[in-house]
C-alpha positions as CSV (number, residue, x, y, z in Angstrom):
1,M,-86.1,141.5,92.8
2,G,-84.7,144.9,93.8
3,L,-82.5,145.8,90.9
4,C,-81.7,149.1,92.4
5,D,-80.8,147.7,95.8
6,I,-77.1,147.7,96.3
7,A,-76.9,144.4,98.1
8,E,-79.0,142.7,95.4
9,I,-76.9,144.3,92.7
10,R,-73.7,142.9,94.3
11,A,-75.2,139.5,94.8
12,I,-76.4,139.2,91.2
13,L,-73.2,140.5,89.7
14,G,-71.2,138.2,92.0
15,R,-73.2,135.1,90.9
16,H,-72.2,135.9,87.3
17,G,-68.6,137.0,88.0
18,F,-69.3,140.5,86.5
19,H,-66.9,143.4,87.1
20,F,-67.6,147.0,86.2
21,S,-65.8,148.3,83.1
22,K,-64.4,151.8,83.4
23,S,-63.7,151.8,79.7
24,L,-67.5,151.3,79.0
25,G,-68.5,153.9,81.6
26,Q,-70.7,151.5,83.5
27,N,-72.6,153.0,86.5
28,F,-75.7,151.2,87.7
29,L,-78.6,153.0,89.4
30,T,-79.3,152.4,93.1
31,A,-82.3,154.7,93.4
32,A,-85.5,152.9,92.2
33,W,-87.4,156.2,91.7
34,V,-85.1,157.2,88.8
35,P,-85.8,154.4,86.3
36,A,-89.5,154.5,87.3
37,R,-89.7,158.3,86.5
38,I,-87.8,157.9,83.3
39,A,-90.2,155.2,82.1
40,E,-93.2,157.3,83.2
41,E,-92.1,160.5,81.5
42,C,-90.6,159.1,78.3
43,G,-94.0,158.9,76.6
44,V,-94.2,155.1,75.9
45,D,-97.5,153.2,76.4
46,A,-99.1,149.9,75.6
47,G,-99.7,150.9,72.0
48,S,-96.0,151.9,71.4
49,C,-92.5,150.4,71.8
50,A,-89.3,151.3,73.5
51,L,-85.7,151.0,72.4
52,E,-83.3,151.2,75.3
53,V,-79.6,151.8,74.9
54,G,-77.4,150.2,77.6
55,P,-79.7,148.3,79.9
56,G,-77.1,147.5,82.5
57,M,-78.7,145.5,85.2
58,G,-82.1,146.0,83.6
59,C,-83.8,148.3,86.1
60,L,-85.1,150.7,83.5
61,T,-85.8,147.8,81.1
62,V,-88.2,146.3,83.6
63,E,-90.0,149.6,84.1
64,L,-90.3,150.0,80.3
65,S,-91.6,146.5,79.9
66,Q,-94.5,147.3,82.3
67,R,-95.6,150.3,80.1
68,A,-94.6,149.5,76.5
69,G,-96.0,147.0,74.1
70,Q,-92.5,145.7,73.3
71,V,-89.0,146.6,74.3
72,A,-85.7,146.0,72.6
73,A,-82.5,146.8,74.6
74,I,-79.1,147.3,72.8
75,E,-76.2,146.1,75.0
76,L,-72.6,146.2,74.0
77,D,-71.1,144.2,76.9
78,R,-71.6,140.5,76.3
79,A,-70.7,139.9,80.0
80,L,-74.0,141.4,81.0
81,F,-76.1,139.0,78.9
82,P,-76.3,136.2,81.6
83,V,-77.0,139.0,84.2
84,L,-79.9,140.3,82.1
85,E,-81.2,136.8,81.4
86,E,-81.7,136.5,85.2
87,T,-83.0,140.0,85.9
88,L,-85.4,140.1,83.0
89,A,-86.8,136.7,83.5
90,G,-90.6,137.0,83.2
91,C,-90.4,140.1,81.0
92,D,-91.8,138.4,77.9
93,N,-92.0,141.6,75.8
94,V,-88.3,142.3,76.1
95,E,-85.5,141.3,73.7
96,V,-81.8,142.1,74.4
97,V,-79.8,142.7,71.3
98,Q,-76.0,142.7,71.3
99,G,-74.7,145.8,69.5
100,D,-73.1,149.2,69.6
101,V,-75.5,152.1,69.3
102,L,-72.9,154.1,67.3
103,K,-72.6,151.3,64.7
104,T,-76.2,150.2,64.5
105,D,-78.7,151.2,61.9
106,L,-81.3,152.3,64.4
107,A,-84.1,152.9,62.0
108,A,-83.6,149.4,60.4
109,L,-83.5,147.8,63.9
110,C,-86.8,149.5,64.9
111,R,-88.5,148.4,61.7
112,E,-87.2,144.8,62.3
113,K,-88.3,144.6,65.9
114,F,-91.4,146.9,66.0
115,G,-92.7,147.2,62.5
116,D,-94.6,150.4,62.0
117,R,-95.5,151.0,65.6
118,P,-94.3,154.3,67.2
119,V,-91.0,153.9,69.1
120,Y,-89.5,155.9,72.0
121,A,-85.8,155.8,72.9
122,C,-84.5,155.7,76.4
123,A,-81.0,155.4,77.8
124,N,-78.6,156.0,80.7
125,L,-75.8,157.0,78.5
126,P,-72.1,156.5,79.4
127,Y,-70.6,160.0,79.6
128,Y,-67.9,159.3,77.0
129,I,-70.4,158.6,74.2
130,T,-73.1,161.1,75.0
131,T,-72.7,163.5,72.0
132,P,-72.3,160.8,69.3
133,A,-75.1,158.7,70.8
134,I,-77.6,161.6,70.9
135,T,-76.6,162.5,67.4
136,A,-77.2,158.9,66.2
137,L,-80.6,158.7,68.0
138,L,-81.8,162.0,66.5
139,E,-80.4,161.4,63.0
140,S,-82.0,158.0,62.8
141,G,-85.4,159.6,62.5
142,A,-86.9,156.6,64.2
143,F,-88.2,158.0,67.5
144,R,-91.2,159.9,68.7
145,A,-89.1,161.1,71.7
146,V,-85.6,160.4,73.0
147,T,-85.3,160.4,76.8
148,V,-81.7,160.0,78.1
149,M,-79.7,160.5,81.3
150,V,-76.5,162.4,80.8
151,Q,-74.0,164.4,82.7
152,K,-75.8,167.4,84.2
153,E,-73.4,169.8,82.5
154,V,-74.2,168.3,79.1
155,A,-77.9,168.5,79.8
156,E,-77.5,172.2,80.6
157,R,-75.4,172.7,77.4
158,I,-78.0,171.0,75.2
159,C,-80.8,173.2,76.6
160,A,-78.8,176.4,76.8
161,R,-80.0,179.7,75.4
162,P,-77.9,182.2,73.4
163,G,-75.6,184.4,75.4
164,T,-75.2,181.9,78.3
165,P,-71.8,180.2,79.2
166,A,-73.3,176.8,78.4
167,Y,-74.5,177.7,74.9
168,S,-72.5,175.7,72.3
169,A,-72.4,174.3,68.8
170,F,-74.1,171.2,70.2
171,S,-76.8,173.3,71.8
172,I,-77.6,174.6,68.3
173,Y,-77.3,171.1,66.7
174,V,-79.8,169.6,69.1
175,Q,-82.2,172.5,69.1
176,Y,-82.2,172.6,65.3
177,R,-83.6,169.0,65.3
178,A,-85.6,168.7,68.5
179,K,-87.4,170.4,71.3
180,A,-85.2,169.9,74.3
181,E,-86.0,170.0,78.0
182,I,-84.5,168.9,81.3
183,L,-86.9,166.7,83.2
184,F,-85.1,166.2,86.5
185,D,-81.6,165.9,88.1
186,V,-80.1,162.7,89.4
187,P,-77.4,163.1,92.1
188,A,-74.2,161.2,91.9
189,D,-75.0,159.1,95.0
190,C,-77.8,157.4,93.0
191,F,-75.2,155.2,91.3
192,V,-72.7,152.5,91.9
193,P,-69.8,153.0,91.3
194,Q,-70.5,156.6,92.2
195,P,-69.5,159.1,89.5
196,K,-67.8,162.3,90.3
197,V,-70.5,164.5,88.8
198,D,-74.3,164.7,89.0
199,S,-76.5,163.6,86.1
200,A,-79.8,164.9,84.6
201,V,-82.5,163.4,82.5
202,I,-83.5,165.2,79.3
203,R,-86.3,164.6,76.8
204,L,-85.8,165.4,73.1
205,I,-88.8,165.5,70.9
206,P,-87.7,165.5,67.3
207,L,-89.2,168.2,65.1
208,A,-91.1,167.4,61.9
209,E,-89.1,170.2,60.3
210,P,-85.9,171.8,61.4
211,A,-86.3,174.7,63.9
212,V,-85.1,177.2,61.3
213,A,-85.3,177.0,57.5
214,V,-82.0,177.1,55.6
215,S,-81.3,176.3,52.0
216,D,-77.9,174.7,52.9
217,S,-77.7,172.9,56.2
218,K,-74.1,172.0,55.7
219,L,-73.2,175.7,55.3
220,F,-75.3,176.5,58.4
221,F,-73.4,174.1,60.6
222,A,-70.1,175.0,59.1
223,I,-70.7,178.6,60.2
224,V,-71.8,177.4,63.7
225,R,-68.8,175.2,64.1
226,A,-66.4,177.9,63.0
227,A,-68.0,180.4,65.4
228,F,-67.7,178.1,68.4
229,N,-64.3,176.6,67.6
230,Q,-62.9,180.1,68.3
231,R,-65.6,181.5,70.6
232,R,-63.3,184.1,72.1
233,K,-62.9,185.7,68.7
234,T,-65.5,188.1,67.1
235,L,-67.7,186.3,64.6
236,S,-66.3,188.3,61.7
237,N,-62.9,186.7,62.5
238,A,-64.0,183.3,63.5
239,A,-66.6,182.6,60.8
240,V,-64.1,183.1,58.0
241,A,-62.9,179.5,58.5
242,A,-66.4,178.2,57.4
243,F,-65.9,179.5,53.8
244,N,-62.6,177.7,52.8
245,G,-61.1,180.9,51.5
246,K,-64.1,181.9,49.4
247,L,-65.0,184.8,51.7
248,D,-62.6,187.0,53.7
249,K,-63.0,188.9,57.0
250,N,-64.4,192.0,55.2
251,D,-67.0,189.9,53.4
252,V,-68.1,188.3,56.7
253,A,-68.3,191.7,58.4
254,R,-70.6,193.0,55.6
255,L,-72.7,189.9,55.8
256,L,-73.2,190.4,59.5
257,E,-74.1,194.1,59.0
258,S,-76.6,193.1,56.3
259,C,-78.3,190.8,58.9
260,G,-78.4,193.6,61.4
261,L,-75.6,192.3,63.5
262,D,-72.5,194.0,64.9
263,P,-69.4,192.6,63.3
264,R,-67.8,192.6,66.7
265,V,-70.4,190.2,68.1
266,R,-69.3,186.7,69.2
267,G,-70.9,183.6,67.9
268,E,-72.2,182.6,71.4
269,R,-74.6,185.5,71.2
270,L,-76.5,184.5,68.1
271,S,-79.8,182.6,68.1
272,L,-80.7,179.8,65.6
273,E,-82.7,182.4,63.7
274,E,-79.8,184.7,63.4
275,Y,-77.5,181.9,62.2
276,A,-80.1,180.9,59.7
277,A,-80.3,184.5,58.3
278,L,-76.5,184.7,58.2
279,T,-76.4,181.4,56.3
280,E,-78.8,182.6,53.7
281,A,-76.9,185.8,53.2
282,A,-73.6,183.9,52.9
283,A,-75.2,181.4,50.4
284,A,-76.4,184.3,48.2
285,L,-72.9,186.0,48.3
286,L,-71.2,182.8,47.5
287,A,-73.5,182.2,44.6
288,S,-72.9,185.7,43.3
289,K,-69.1,185.3,43.5
290,A,-69.3,182.0,41.7
291,E,-71.3,183.6,38.8
292,Q,-68.6,186.3,38.5
293,E,-65.8,183.8,38.2
């Protein structure tokens, strides 16, 4: 069964009366090399398991089943269940689970389905849930690696370096938690319906410890968000919003100088290490002010 053959796709979907849902961002692959390469590079083997998000027609699911000891696939759209029952016939190590990745306790699901075996996550993510889905996958702490296909622009943003136009708060969030790399690009003409933009496959390998050590991760990310929410402003102006009135512009300017940074610098120029140093300096100043009150 050619699950990436467009004629076969239309025939199978037609038998089950399935129609693509724009609201769910459904785009099915028509290039067989793509799911094969994702499965090959995600890291799973016979001694480990795979959790797939959004199996669609099941083309990646089949490839994973040939490599993994066991596969569980989370699918939100119940209309795809009879399709998957047909396309996954014979894949005895696969279970399709109805659910929403954004509302599922992924760690608990992995324990239930796979016990204590290592698990790798794979997905062709709908563009509209890319950021929250990656966040959920990383924060679950359940995976050896997370390999996902996303909009190419998002992949570039996730892997961006300081000082580049693509560098963002989400770049810092992901790189704080994982080693990120782009594996390969996937042109728009590899899908049906064909999206308007190209995609890319990225692999995220969760870090045992955050990339930088900070005493207050909430403060760290508050500073990062403030910096990028107003990225056209200097950091001494933008970062003030992170402190809820407890520090003013002059305080922030002094903090930057104490970290060897020009107060006129913009947040998009700072590395994770520089944000960590700024966080520690800010935490010390906040503690000092609190003691004086």
